[in-house]
N, C-alpha and C positions, 0 to 999 in steps of 0.2 A: 504494500500500500504506500502511495506517495505521501511525502510530507506536504505541508501547506505551500501553495503556490502564491506568488504575488499577483494582485489584481493588475491587469494591463494598464490601467489608467495612470499608474505612477506610484512612487513610494509614498508612504505616509497615510494611505487610505485604510479604512476600517477593514481588517482581515476577516470579514464575516464568511463563514463557511456555509455552503448551500448544497451539500451532498453527503453521501455516506462515507466517503473515503478520506475526509479531512483535507481537502484542497479547496482553495478559494476560487470562485467562479470568474470566467471571463466577463467583461462588461457587456451588457446588451439589454435590450428591452425585455421586461417580464410580461408584457401584454402585447396585443396585436399580432399574435403568432400566426394567425391565418393569413396575414398579408406577407409573411416572409417568403422568399423564393424557395422553390423546391430544389432538391439536389440529388445527387447520386453518390454511390460509394466511391471514396477516393482513399488512397493509401498514403499515409504520411511519409515523407522522405526519410525521416530520421529513424522511426521505429518500425515502419512497415505495417502499423495498425491502421485499420480503416478509420477514416475521419468522416463524421456526419456533419451536415450543415443545418443551421436553423431553418425550420419550416419543413424539413424532410419528414415524411411518414415512413416508419419501419414496421414490418410485420402487419401492415394494414390496421394498426391499432394505436401506435405511439407516435406523437409528433415531437420532434426535437425542438427545444427552445434555446438552450445555451450549452456551449461546451464548458465544462467545469474544471477538468483536470486531466493530466496524463499520468497514469499509474503503471505499476509493474505488470498488471494483468492486461491493460488496454486503456481505452479512453472512458471518461465519465461525463455524462450529460444530464442536464435537467430536461425532462420531457413531460408530456401530458398524455394520460391515458384517454384516448378519444371516446372509448366506450363508456367509461365511468366518469370522465371529467376530472380526473385526479392528477395532481402533480406528483411526479415520482422521479427517481434517479434511474438512469440506464447506464450500466457498466458493461462495456464490450469485452470480449474475450480474445486474447491474443490469437492470431491466425494459426500459429503452430499447434496450439491446443485444439482449436476447432477443426483443423485439417487432419488431425490424427484420430481415427475412430476410437482407438483404445483410450486415448487421453480424454476425448469428449465424453465417452461413456463413463469414465471414472469421475469426471467433473459432474455429470448429471447425478450420479449416485451421491456424491458429497453434498450437492445442493439439496437433494431429497432429504438427506439426514439433517442438514443444517436447518431446513425449513420446519423441522419438528420442534425447534426451540421457539417457544412463544413467550416472550417476556418483555416488559416495558423497557428493560435496560439492554436489550439485544436488538440490533438493527434487523428489521424484517426483510427477508428475501421473498418476493412475491412469485416470481416465475423465471424460467429459463426459456428464451425464445430464439428464433432464427429468422433473419431477414435475407431474402435472396434477390439478386438482380443478375440475370443471365447466369454466368458460371460462377459468380462471386457470392459467397455466403458470409453473413455476419451473425455470429452467435452473441447473445447478450443476456444479462440479468436485469430484471426490473426489481428495484429495491425501494425501500422506504427513503424518502427525501428528508434530510435533516438540516436544519438551519442553526448553525452554531460554530464553535471553534474546537479544534482538537486540544486535548490535554497538553500535548507537547507545545503547541502554540501558546497556550495560557502560561506555561512555566517559562517559556523563552521570553515572553513579553513582561511578565510580572515577577519572575523569580520564584523562589520556593513558596510553597503553600503552607499556611498555618495549620497546626495539628487539628483544630476543630473542623476546618474546611476540608482537610485531608480525610478525616473520618467520615464526613458526609459523602464524599465521593467514594470512599472505600466501601461503604455500606451498599451502594448501588452496584459497584463493580462485583462485589461478593455475591449479591443476589443473582446477577447475570451469569457468573461463572458456575454457581451451584445449579442453576436451572439447566445450563448446557451439560454439565457433567452428569446430572441425573438422566439426561437424554442420551448419554453415551457419546457426547460430542466433545472433542478437545480442540481448542482454538489453534494452538501451536505457534501463534505469532502475536500474542498479546503484548502491546507496547503503548506508550502514551500517544503515539500517532494513530493508533487504532481505537482511541477512546474519544468520543464526541461529547461536548458539553453543550446542551441545547436549552436555551431559555424557555420557560413556560410559565403559565399563570400560577402553577403550583410550586415554583422554584426551579432550580436547574435540574434537568434530567440528564443523567449520565448514560451513555449508550456505547456498547462495544460493537464494533463493526467487523466484518470479514470473517465471521465464523465459517469454518469449513473450506475456506478458499486456499489457505496455505497448503493443506494436504493435497488438494486437488491439482496444484501446479508444482508439486515437489519433483525433484529430479528422479528419473527412472533408475539411475544406477545406485541410489541409496548411499552416496558418498557422505562421509561425516565431515563436519566443518574443519577438523584439524587436518584433513587431506586437501583442503582448498586454500586458495589465496585470493586476494582482492579486497577491495573496500566494501564496507557494508554501512548500513544506517547506524550512525554512532549515537543515536538517541536524541536528546533535546537539542544538541548543537549541530545535528546533521543538517536537516532542512534542505535536502536536495532531491532532485528527480532522477538521479542516476538509476540506470537499469539494475534490477535486483540481482544479487548473486544467486547461483544455482544451489540454494540451501533451503531447508524448511525452517523458517523462523528468521528473526533478526539477531545477529550475534550479541548485541549489547543486552538482550533480554533472555537469551536461550539458557535453559537449564543444562547442567553438566551432562546429563544423559542424552540430551538433544545434541550437544556438541559432539559426543562420541558416536552418534548414529545408532543409539540403542532404542529400545521400545519406548515410545512417548505416550504418556497417559495424563490424567488430570494433575498429578504432582508437577508436571512441567509448567502447566498454566499457573499453579500456585507459586512456583519460583518466579515466573514473570510478574505475577501480582506483587511479590515482594520487591522486585526491581522497581515497579511503578510506584509503590509506596515510598521507597527510598528516594526516588527521583522527586516526588512531590514534596517530601519533607526537607530535602537538602538542595534541590535545584541541580543536582548532578547525578551521574550514574555511579553505582558501587564499584564497577570495574571500568577502567578507561585505558585506551591505547591508541596508537596511530593507525593500526590495521585491525580489521575485523578478527583475524586469526589471533592476534595478540590479546584482544579483549576476551575471546572465548577461552583461550588457554589459561588466562589469569584465574578464571573461576575454577579451573581444574586443579590449580596448584596452590591457591591461597584463599583465606577467608576474607569476606568483605569487612570494611570498618563499620562499627555501629553508627547509625545515623546521628546519635548524640555526639559522637566525636567530631562530627562535621559542623553541626549547628547548635549543639547544646540541648537538643530535644530530650525530654525526660522519658524515663521508663513509664509505661510498658512498651513504648514504641520500639526501643532497641531490641528487647527480647523477642517481640513478635516478628519484626522484620528479619532478624538474624535466623530465626527458626524457619521462616519461609525460604530463606536463601541457603538452607542447609544443602550440602552436596549430596547427602543421602536422601532420596525421595521419600523413604519411609519415615524420616524424621520430621518432615514438614507437617503442617496441620492437615487433618483429614479433609476439611472443606475450607473454602474462603470465609464462610460465615463464622467458622470457629476462630479464625484469626481476628475477625472484627469483634467477636465477643470477648476475646482476650484483651483487646485494646480498651473496650468500654468499661468493663467492671459492673452492671445493670440496675424501672418502676414497677343510674344514672340515666335514667331514660325518660325523655319527655314524650308526650303524646304526639304521634305522627299518623296522619291519615294514610290509609292504604286499602288496596283491594285484594290482598293476599287471601287465598282460600284458607280456612282454618286447618290446622294440623290435626289429622284424624288419628295419628298414632306416632310412636317414637321413631325418630330419625336415627339411622345407624351408619356409622363410619364416615368416610370422606373427610377426615380431619385435614389431611394435607391439601386437598382441593379447596376446602373452605378457607384455609389460610392463604392459598394462592390467590383466590378471588379477592379476599380482603386486602391483600397487598397491591393488587393490580387495579381494582375498580375504584377509581377516584372521580370526582366531578369532571365531566368532559370526556371520560374514557368510554371505550366500547370493548366489552369482554364477551367473547362467544364461547359457550360451553359446547364442546364437540364430542360426538359419540354416536354409535348406532342406536336405532330405536330400541327402547327398553332398558337402556343402560342407567337411567336415573337422572337425566339432565334437568327435567322440570322440577323434580323434587329437590335437587341440590340448589337450584336457583332460588326456590322459595325458602329453603332452610337458611341460605345466606342472608336473604332479605330480612327474615324475622330476627336473625341474630345481630344484624347491624342496622336495624331500622332507625336508630337515633342518629346515624350518620347522614340521613336524608330528610331534613326537616320539611322539604317541599312535598313529601309523600312518596310512597312506594306503590307503583301502578303495575299490576300484573295483567298482561294482555294475551289471551289465548287465541292463537292464529290458526287453529286446526281447520277451520272452514274457509280461511282466506286463500284466494287464488289470484287475486288482482290487487293492484295498488289501492283501488277504492275500497275493497273489502278489508284490506289491511288497515286503512285509515279508520274505517268504521269500528273495527275491533278495538283500536287504541282509543278512539273517541268514547266508546262505551265504557272502557275502564276509567278514563279520566272524567267521565260524566260531563262531557261537553257536547254541544250541538254543532254539527258541521254546517256551516253557512257559506254561501258564495260558490263559485264554480271551481275552486281549487281546494279539495279537502285536505291535501297534504300540507298546504300552507296554513290552513286552519289549525291543524294539529301543531305545527311549528309555533304558532302564536301562543297556543294554550300551554305548551311545554315551557316556553320562555317565561311565561308568567308564574310558573311553579317554583322557579329558583332552583335550589339544590335538591332535585328530585331523582328518584331511581325508576326507570322504566324497564320492565321485564317483558321481552318479546319472545313468546314461547312458540316453538315449531316454525321457525323462520325459513327453513330450506325451500318451502314451496313458493315463497315470494322473493327468494334471494336474487332473482334476475332484476328486481326493481329496488335493490338495496340502496344504490346511490341516490336515486330520485326520491326516495322516501326517508329512510333512516339517515342517509347522508345529509339531506336538507335539515332534518330535525337537529342533528348534531351541530350544524353550522349556526342555526338560529337559537339554540338553547345550550350554550357552552357550559352551563353549570349542571346540566343533567348528566347522570350516568346511565348507560344502556347495557343491560345484561341480556344477552340473546342465547337461546338454545337452538341448535341447528345440527344437522348431519353434515353440512358442508361449510367451508369458510365463506364469508361474505365478500372478501376481497377489497374491503375498504382500507384505506391507507393507515388508519390509526387502530385497526382491529387487533386485539390481543386474544389469544385462544387458551383455553384450559381443556385438555383432552381427558376424557373419563375412561378408566379401565374397569374391568370387572372386579367384584368383591372377592376377597380372599376366602376360599372355601372353609378353612379351619378357624377363622376368626370372625370377621364382620359378616361374611356370607352366612355362616351358621347362626350367628346372633340374629340376623334379620329373619331367617327362616323360622327359628324358634319363637321369636316374638310374634310372628304372624300365625304360626301353627298353634300356639298355645291358646289362642282365642277359640280354637275348635277342639283341641286335645290338651286338656290341662294336666294329663298324666305323663307327659313327656319327661324323660329323665335328662336333665340338662348336663349331666357330667358323665354318665355311663355309656352303655351301648347305643342308646338312642342318639346321643350327640355324635358318636362316630358315624352312625348311619346317615344322619343329617348332613355331615360333612361330605359324604360320598354323593348324596343327592345334589347338594349345591355344586359340587365339582362337575357333575354331569350337566347341570344347568349353566355351566360356565360362569357362575357367579353373577349372572345378569339379574339385576334387581327385579325387572318386570317378570322374568321367568320365575324367580323365587316367589314373588308376590302371587302369581297365578297358580303355582304348584301347591303352596301351603294349604289353601282351602280344601284341596282334595283329601286332606286327612279326615274330613268329615265322613268319608265313605271308604277310605283305604288306610291300611296300616302303613307304617314307614317302609317296611320291607316290600309290601305290594307296590307302593309308589316307586320305590327304587327299581323294581323289576319292570314296571310299565313305562319307564322313561325312554325305552327304545322307540316307542311310538310317541315321541315328544310332543309333537304339535297337537295330536288328538287329546292327549292328557291335559295340555295346557289351555284348551279351549274353554273359556268361561261363559257363563250365561249372560253376563252383562253386555249391553250393546256399546258401540263406539269403536273408534279406530284403535284404541289401546286395549281392547278387551282380550286380545290374544297376541302372542308373539308372532304368530303367523300373519295376522293382519298388519302388524307393524312392518314386517319384512315385505309383504306384498306392496304396501304403500310406498316403501322406500325404493323397491325395485321399479315400480312404475315411473319413478322420476328419472331413471337413468337413460342416457342416450343409447341407441342400439349398439354401437361399437363397444361401449362399456359393458352392456349386458352380455354380449358375445364373449368378451374377455373374462368377465367375472364368472360366468358359468363354467368355462373351461378350467378355471383355477380350482374348481371343486375336485379335480382329479388328484390334487396334492393332499398329503397327510402330514399334519403337524408342521406346517409352514413350508416355505420355499424361498429359494434365492432368485435374484433377478435373472441369472442365466437360465435357470430351470423354466421360469415363466416364458422367457423368450423362445425356448425350444418347444414349448407346448401350445402357446396361444396362437391361433390363426383366425383370420376372418372366415365367416361362414362360407363365402363364395369359393374359397380355396381349401376348405376343410378336408376335402377328399383328395387334394393334390399330392399329399405326402403319405397317403394311406398305404401305399405299396413299398415305402422305403424300409429296407431291412437294416438292422444294426450290423455293422461288421467291425470286429475288434481291431485295435491299432497294432497288434503284435503278430504280424504274419510270420515272423521268424520263429514263433513258438509253435508253429504247426497249423495255424489257422489262416484262412484267407484274410488279408488285412487291408484296411483303409480307414480313413477318418470318416466320421459321420457325415453324410452328404450335406452340402451347403444349403440345401432346402430347409434345413432345420435352423438356420440362422436368419433372424429377422433382417430384412432388407429395407434400408431407409427409403428406397424408391417405392416401396409398397404403399398404395393409397390407404391401407389400413393403418391407423395411428401406431407409432412406435410403442412397443409393449411397455417400455419404461415410462412413457408419457401416460399410458392408460393406467399403470399401477399408481402413478402419482395422483391421477384423478380419483381413483378408488380409495386411496389413502385419505385424500381431502374430504371424501364423502363418507368416511368412517366405515366402509364395508370391509376393508382390510387394515391391518396395522403394520407399520414399519418400525423396526428397532435396529440399533447398531450392534452388529455381531462381528467382532474382530475388524472393525473399520469398514464393513460393507453392510448394506441394508438386507435384512431378512424380513419376509412378510408372513403374516399369519392372519387368521380370522377366528371368530368365535365358532365353537362347535355347532351351535344352533344355526348360525349363518351357513356353515359348511353343509349341514344336512339339507337346508333349504335349497342351496345352490345345486346339490346333487340332483334334486328333483327337477330343477330348471334345466340342467344339462340333459337329463333323461328325456325331457319333453321339448328339446330345443326346436324341432321342426315346427312345433305349434306356434311359437312366438317369433321365430326368425323368418319363417316363410322359405327357408332354405331346404336343401336336401337332408335326408335322414343320415344318421351316422356320425354326427358331431361328437357324441359321447365316446364311441369306440375309437375314433381317430385321435381324440385328445388323450385317451388312456394309452393308446399305442405310442404316441409321441412322448408321453410321460415315461413309459418303460424304456424307450430308446435313450432318452436323456440320461436316466440313472444307470443304464448299462455302461456308459462311459466311465462312471466312478469305479466300476469293477473290471475295467480292462486290465490286461496283464501289466501294462506299463504303470497304470495308476496304482495298482496293488503293490508293485515293487517300491514305489516312492514312499510308501508308508514305513518301510524299513531302512530309510536313508536319512541324510541330514534334512531337517525340516519336516520329518515324518509325523511328529507329534501334532503340529498344526493341521496337517492333512487328516489325521485321525479325528481331531476335534470337529473339523468340518464334516467329515463322513458321519460322525456320530449324530450330528444334527438331523441327518436325513435317513436315519435308520428305518423309520416307519415308511418313508417313501420307497426305500430300497425293498423292503419286504412286500409292499403292495405292488411295486413294479415287477418283482419276481413272480408273484401270483398271477398278475395280468399277462405277463409274457408267456407263462406256461399255458394259460387259457387260450391265448392267441396262437400258440404253436411256434413262437419265436425262440428257437432253441439257444442261439447265441446270446440273445438278450437275457434269457432266463438264467443261463449259467453265469453271465457276467454280474447280474444283480445279486445272484446267490453269493458269489465270491465277495462282493463288496459288503453285503449284509453280514456274512460270516466273519469278515475282518473285524467287525465291531462286536458281534455276539461272542466271538472267541475270547475277547478281552473282558466283556462285562456280563455275558449271559443274557437271558437264560439259554442254556445250550439246547434245551428241548425245541426252542424255536428254530434253531439251526437244523436240527434233524428233520423237523416238519418241512422246511423249505427244500432241503436237499432231497428228501424222499419225493416231494411233489415234482421236482425237476426230473428225477430219474424215472418217474412214471410216464414222462412225455413219450408219445409215439414217434418213432423215426429219429430219435436223438442221435446225431452224428457221433462217431467215435471220439473225436477231439473234444466235443462238448460233454459227452458222457464221462470221459476220463477226468475232466475238470470238476464235474459235479461229484464224481466218486471221491475225489480228494477231499472236498468239503464235507461230504457225508461221512467219510471215515474219521475225519478230525472231530466232527460234531458228535458222532456216536461214541468215540473214545472219551471225549470230555464228559459225556453223559453217563459213562460207566459201562456201556455195552461193548465190551472188548471184542467179543467174537464177531459181531456184525461189523465193527470198525475194521478188523483185520480182513474180513471178507471183501469189504468195499475197497480197501486200499490195494489188496492183491489183484482184484479185477482191474482197478485203475492202472496198476503197474504193468499188467499185461497189455493193456491198450496203448500205454505210452511206448512200450517196446515195439509194438506193432507199428506205431506211427513214426518211430525213429526219433522221438523227442528225448534226447539224452538228459537235458536239463531237468525236465519234469520227472523223468525216471529216477534221477538221483534224489529229488525232493521227496518222492513217495517212498523210496528206500529208507530215507531218514525218518519219515513219519512211522513207518512200520517198525523201525528199530526202537523208537520210543515206546510204542505199545507193547512190543515183545519184551522190552526191558521191564516195564511195569508189571507184566504178567510173569516175571521171573523166568523168562526163557532167554537167559543171558547169552548163551552161545549164538543163538539165532540173531539176537539183537546186535552183538558185536559184528557178526558177518554182514548184516545190513548196513551198519555204520561204516565199516571199512570199504564196502562196495560203493557206498554213496560218496565217501571222501575221494576215492579215485576219480569218479566222474566229475564231481564239483571242481577238482583241481584241473582236470582235463579241459573242461569248458570255461574255466575262469569264473565260476559262480562263487565269488569270494564270500559274500555274506552268508550263504547257506553252508559253506565250508566251516565258518565260525560256529554256526548252529550245531552242526554234527560234532565238531570238536567238543563243544560244551556238553552235549549229551553223552559223548564217549567218556568224558570226565566223570559224569554221574555214575555211569556203569562201572568204571574203574574204582571209584570210591566205594560203591556197594560191594565190590569184590575185595576190598581191603587194600587196594593199590593206591594209597593216598598220594604218593610222590608222583605217579603217572597222572593221577587226576588233577593235581595242582598244575602240572605242566600243560595238560589239555586246557584247563580253565584260563591260564595266563595267555596262551596262544589265541584262544577264542576271544578274550577280552581285547587284545590288540586289534584283531580284525573288526570287532564291532565298534570300537572307538573310531577306527579309521572310516568305517562306512556310515557312522552316525545313527546306528540302530539302537536307540535308547532302551527299548524294551529288552533286547538281548544283553545290552550292557548291564542293566539292572539284574537280570537273571544270573549272569555269570558272577557279578559282584556278590550277590547273595549266596551263591554256591561256594565261593571262596571263603566268605565269612562263616558259613556253616562248617566247612572243613576245618578252618582254623579254630573255631570254638570247640569242636570235638577233639582237636589236638591239644587242648588245654592252653590255648593262646588267646585268652578272652579279649585283651586290649586290641590286638590286631583284628580279631573277629568283629568287634563292635565298630571299628573304623570302616571296615569293608561294608558291613551291614548298614551303617549310617549313610554311606554314600549311595548304596543301593536303594535305600528308602527315599532319599531325595530325588533320585532319578525316577523311581517308580511313580512318585506323585505326579509326574508329568505324563505318564503313559495311561493311567486309568485302567490298568490290567489287574482285575480283581484276584485272579488265581495267583498272580505273582505276589500280590499283597498278602495272601494267605501264607504262601511259602516263606516270605520274609518274616512274618510273625512267628511262624514255627521255628525258624532259625534263631530269631532273637530269644524266643522262649527257651530254646535249648541252651543257649549261652547263659541266660539268667539262672536256669535250673542247675547247671553245672557249677555255678558260682554260689549256689545255696539260696538264691532269691526265688523261692518256690511260689510265693503269692503272686509276684509279678509275672512269673512264667504262666501261671494258671490264667491270669487276667488276659494276657496276650492270646492264649489259646482259646479261651471262651469267646473272645471277640472274633477269632478266626472261624470258630464253629458257626457262629451266627452268619458270617459272611458266606461260608460254604453253602449253608442252607439257602441263603438269599439268591445265589447264582445257580442253585440246583446242581451242584457237583458232588456226587457220591464219593468219587475218588478223593477229592479234597477233604470232604467230611471225615472219611476214614483215616486219612493222614493226620488230621488234627486229633482224632481219638487216640491213635497210636502214640502221638506226642504227649497227650494228657496222661496216658497210662505210664509213660516213661517218667514224667514229672512226679507222679504219685509214688513210683518205685524209688526215685531218688530221695523224695521227702521222707519215705518210710524207712529207708536204709540207713 
């Protein structure tokens, strides 16, 4: 982000800022825009960024008024939204980002996540758009227009800021950072130049800009700052428009972990927050130097001075700032607000007219949301409560109003817009609540006059989504004419007004507030419910099935008049029938709510949303792009077959056809854009998972959409088969996760992150496997089976693995290569489940097929699997022969990682036969191989085995050291069987040292875990270890 620019009129002019980026505007008229000349895209000679001219229209919606600044991302303009009549900021995106599909895609994802932050102290991003002229495209962001100065400009002009004023600014900064961090968003480039101070009638509003943008334009090579050279923004005294360096963040504000190119999370923002506080208090930066690299290195090698040593500021500022600037991220405050509280040290109702309906029962939960509304909803503000039908928006709005009614001496006016479909009906509903008569030919103007006369009043507009198209000409006008009024809106979609703030509602927690709500409602019909015993546990299950949706809970509870809790639990499979109430009205059933919301969607969004029903438990953007198609082409990819990427392993190989990649030239809207629209309308949710968006929906919504997908031809007018084709594409997408190459990467450097991503889609993988088997897609079925087993093997239940493997093996006409692959999974799953004989039979059949196919690599892998099972069956000679044969082949084909696996297993066999010296040699060689390949799971296993051997050899200190390292590595893998083994080894060391109670504790925890994952073998191993502890204790 650029520093403040000078106004072209000359030095000494008021450096008022009129944009989100902290740069001063070019001079030019603020009115008469329609008379300005039209223009076309032109590229600046210096930066290559497109330059727009005043009067030009872009994207058929925005008219450029003024050029405001040149920034690191591109140009910034003041513009007018012609559809809504709003002034806003347009920030163009550098051509190199827009021209790179991968970079543009990442940028869109970052913006989607950044838009999830809705807070008065965070600059709003409205949309990401594209303007095209011929072959030239210009991508841009439309953003909130802010009129004020940057914090860096304030410090540069006035010097350091007094502690009281610093605290006032810090409170707002902390609120913004906490809101972003709760949403999973990290700024990465917080600095004084990214903080705007905006005058308002309620005092200065502090706004952080550019959330999400630093990560979106980070260098692809991931270089750390200490590897780079060049100048950077030096902080307050920088003030230049030099092109940004290829780093993520500004050197003067970057946390040590950021400098080193390590993982960056909220603590990095807290460090930058500390730098900002230091700069406000002292007028300078904590670390200074001539070059950016010098500044960055200084924070790695030395501590900052206390602010008080610079200006005499008294504690607690010194302690708080120095803690925020700790080099250890874990030593910083948990949140920005915690730092503010540490600085602070910390403290009626008159009659107000209102039209709020009386509270008929106790309100449950929503404490955090109520606090957020209270902090956000001030006179002149617009707050929209967002969420799907039935989530409790109306009730929450009324609860807030009743609890804060004394804040609004002009009255609280609740307006039910359920029947409003036009601006006139909207005006009538509001007039009815205000008890005013609409006179004259402009009812909207009449309402504006009436509201202005009420002074500081609160207007609640309930169910606004159906009149959202007229938001600007109705609500926008009222806000302009009644600046003391606050407006609280409930809606399923954002209104798109410039000053809108949103509070998104999630479902109630099944074990706490959800159960509390159900019990409160149910006890009016069943006073005998046990609030603490079995009834409470059953209620929690019911609430979980209802997704914690308040409306669903409210509708289900009265059924206890005729059903027991267990009967209600059983009948929730037919959810919508159970929830149908006798009362009339749009909110009488969850089904009616969903129908009503569905009817409001455009056709493209309906088509996309219905196809999303094929997913189980959420989905990624990539998955949605591979599945969602327009109805017209839904059958165009029906014949596409999945083909694995690993031809060298004995299968025909190629990438998934490009037909499964969304084409930007397709007239059907981009899937990412459709997802954004559906997020905005509360049909799906987006959350940040490892820096990328993951989408989900309520189960009630999912079941509703399944029905819509099944009946698609009745509402699309298109051909039959949309459901089957969407399911087929779903299976093909997830088959890629089980390709041979993908599975191999799980056991290499970076494999843990791949495992975590795979674990998120376990239910999708299982469903894809079942569908592929039903469709007869053998290669898709075996690939999804392999991917699912990769997770099930580590976390269980193993029985699910055997079910899927048996399902695939029952497929007709399964080719030898696919059958061999399925047999490998079946053998491993049955072995883990304790069915040794079936496991051996499956693996031996698979071994025969691999030899027939001539696949030496997979032949060796199956030999190793058989060796493990034979060893556990105490068939040692056969096991050794299999291991040795496998080692020969692995070394012959260069399969280094599996060579390490076999060496480790051979070590286990040697130890069992009393050959400890040979076993230790096997383990050490295996450990070297696994460290080299980055296979953390195998590293942990071998470390544990070495620790166990050393413990048995009466070398407890060495044993604990190896086991401690194994435990730390294991925590990254999530492999529960390994956790059991490590606990057994630790228990053995403790028992040999005489710590029998600790040994029993470890083993009892292991027994519970073995039962949880359904492993009889592990359970028996724990029991054997327990008996050994008892023998040692008794001896």
